[in-house]
Structure formats: structure tokens, C-alpha cells
C-alpha positions, 0 to 999 in steps of 0.5 A: 594335739595342739587344738586340745592344748589350746582348749585346755589352756582356755579352760584352765585359765578361766577364759570360759567363765562367762560362756554358759555351760550349754554353749561350751561345745559351740564355743569350742567349735568356733574357737578352733575354727577361728584359730585354724583360719586366723592363727594357724601359725600359733597352732603350729607353734604349740604343736612344736612344743612352744608355749610362750607369752606371744602364744598365750596372748593370742589364745587369750585374745582369741578366746575373749573374742569368741566367748563374747559371742556366747555370753549371757545378756 
């Protein structure tokens, strides 16, 4: 559930706007792997029903980092 919340957050906040549509699934896989590997605590916080400025800030930065790999050049 917490991973779905993180992905939905990215989509609803426009964090995928620079990712080509055909690369969105790749983004999703890489983003979730990045979150699991580097920010498991954030996913656990989301799982506990807490979404605060710290959590959204990390989601924003992580999404921007991963999305930069897929932007059209």
C-alpha cells in the first residue's frame, strides 16, 4: 500500500511530467527500488498513515532524481 501511495503522489503532483509515457513503468520500478534501498523508513512512515512535509520532501527529491534518468534529451 505504501508503495502505491508513493507512486500516486508522484503522479498527482506532476513529478512525472518530464518522463516520456513509454518510460513511466521503468520510472516506477526504479523509483520504488530507490525508495526501498535508500528510504525504507519513509515507506514505513507512509505505511503508518503519516504523510508530512519531511515525507513529501523526500518523495519530491527522489522522484526528481529518478525522473532525470528518463527525460527526453
